C-alpha positions in Angstrom: 6.4 26.1 268.8 4.3 23.2 266.6 4.2 20.9 269.1 2.7 23.6 272.0 -0.1 24.2 268.9 -0.7 20.1 268.0 -0.5 19.5 272.3 -2.8 22.6 272.4 -5.4 21.5 269.4 -5.8 18.3 271.3 -5.9 18.8 275.5 -8.7 22.0 273.9 -10.3 18.5 271.9 -10.1 16.3 274.7 -11.8 19.4 276.9 -14.3 20.0 274.5 -15.3 16.8 274.1 -15.7 15.8 277.4 -17.7 19.1 278.6 -20.0 19.2 275.6 -20.1 16.3 273.2 -18.8 15.4 270.1 -21.0 17.2 267.6 -19.5 20.6 269.2 -16.4 18.7 268.7 -17.1 18.0 265.1 -18.6 21.4 265.1 -15.2 23.5 265.9 -13.3 21.1 263.6 -15.4 22.6 260.5 -15.4 26.1 261.3 -11.4 25.9 262.0 -11.3 24.0 258.3 -13.2 27.2 257.5 -11.3 29.8 258.5 -8.0 27.8 257.1 -9.5 27.5 253.5 -10.2 32.1 254.5 -6.9 31.9 255.3 -5.7 29.7 253.4 -4.8 32.1 250.0 -4.1 35.3 251.5 -0.8 33.4 253.4 0.3 31.9 250.0 -0.3 34.9 248.3 2.1 37.1 251.2 4.7 34.2 251.2 4.8 34.3 247.4 5.5 37.8 247.2 7.7 37.8 249.9 9.7 35.2 248.1 9.1 37.3 245.0 10.6 40.9 247.0 14.3 38.2 248.3 14.6 37.5 244.6 13.9 40.8 243.1 15.4 43.2 245.4 19.1 43.2 245.4 20.8 43.4 248.4 23.2 46.2 247.8 19.3 48.2 247.2 18.1 46.9 250.2 20.7 47.6 252.4 21.1 51.2 251.0 17.7 52.2 251.4 16.5 50.4 253.8 20.0 49.0 256.5 21.5 50.0 258.8 22.8 52.9 257.6 19.6 54.2 256.5 19.2 56.0 259.6 16.1 58.2 259.7 15.5 57.8 255.3 14.8 54.8 256.7 12.9 54.8 259.8 10.6 56.5 257.2 10.4 54.5 254.8 9.6 52.0 256.9 6.3 54.2 258.2 5.0 54.7 255.2 5.4 51.0 253.5 3.8 50.0 256.9 1.1 52.5 256.9 0.6 51.2 253.1 0.3 47.0 253.7 -3.3 45.9 253.5 -4.5 43.2 255.8 -3.8 41.0 258.7 -0.7 39.4 260.3 -0.7 36.5 257.2 0.4 39.7 255.4 2.3 41.9 256.4 5.2 39.8 258.6 5.8 37.8 255.5 6.5 40.8 253.7 8.7 42.0 257.0 10.4 38.9 257.1 11.9 38.7 253.4 13.0 42.6 254.4 14.8 41.8 257.1 16.4 38.2 254.8 17.1 40.8 252.1 19.2 43.7 254.1 16.3 45.5 256.1 17.5 46.1 259.2 16.3 45.4 262.4 14.9 48.4 263.7 13.2 49.3 260.2 11.4 46.2 260.4 10.7 47.2 264.1 9.0 50.7 262.4 7.7 48.8 259.3 6.1 46.7 262.3 4.8 49.6 264.4 3.5 51.5 261.5 1.7 49.1 260.1 -0.2 48.2 263.1 -1.0 51.1 264.5 -1.4 53.5 261.7 -3.0 50.4 258.8 -4.1 52.8 256.3 -7.3 50.4 255.6 -8.1 50.0 258.7 -8.8 53.8 259.4 -10.3 54.3 255.9 -12.9 51.0 256.5 -13.2 51.1 260.3 -11.8 53.5 262.1 -13.4 56.6 259.9 -16.8 54.8 259.9 -17.3 54.2 263.4 -15.3 56.5 265.6 -15.8 59.7 262.9 -12.8 62.3 261.6 -11.8 64.7 264.8 -11.1 61.3 266.9 -9.2 59.4 264.1 -6.7 62.4 262.5 -6.3 63.0 267.1 -5.3 59.6 266.9 -3.4 59.3 263.8 -1.4 62.8 264.8 -0.8 61.4 268.6 0.0 57.7 266.8 2.3 58.8 263.9 5.8 59.2 265.6 5.4 55.6 267.3 6.8 53.6 264.3 10.2 56.2 264.7 10.6 56.1 268.0 9.8 52.1 268.1 13.0 51.9 265.8 15.2 54.4 267.6 14.6 52.8 270.5 14.9 49.3 268.5 18.0 49.9 267.2 19.8 51.3 270.7 18.8 48.0 271.7 20.4 46.4 269.6 23.7 48.6 269.8 23.4 48.2 273.7 22.8 44.3 272.9 26.2 43.9 270.7 28.1 46.2 272.8 27.1 43.8 275.7 28.4 41.2 274.3 31.7 42.2 272.7 32.6 43.0 275.9 32.1 40.0 277.4 34.5 37.9 274.8 
């Protein structure tokens, strides 16, 4: 993946140079560096929180509350946690990875990411209510509320099907 993005960056830079000149390459590089400076503290903090979560949360506890046998309770916890997690993917994905590595089930992580993306409370408060109004937000939220649970159960079904398929081929 890194090689792909390095190649894409190089080809984009060459394309920009050939079509718009060196000044455009310098301007684009400066804007990219500003974005790195803006995002880096968030990414570092999120990765540290993910590392802390892995060490602080005993695997047995995570597996009990969010593991493969946690069922609907685990999906509901993941849904609430995902909806309450602020920030963009730089904050959410390291946290999901830490939970997964600490013993959370795949379907729990799917429910978390789905809730974060469709039910994000911070986005609702900052963007949706001011721009779209309460009626729209309440209806959208009501329609979207079951999605993390459905996604979690669907991910579990796919995971179990894949396990059965791999066992039957051996």
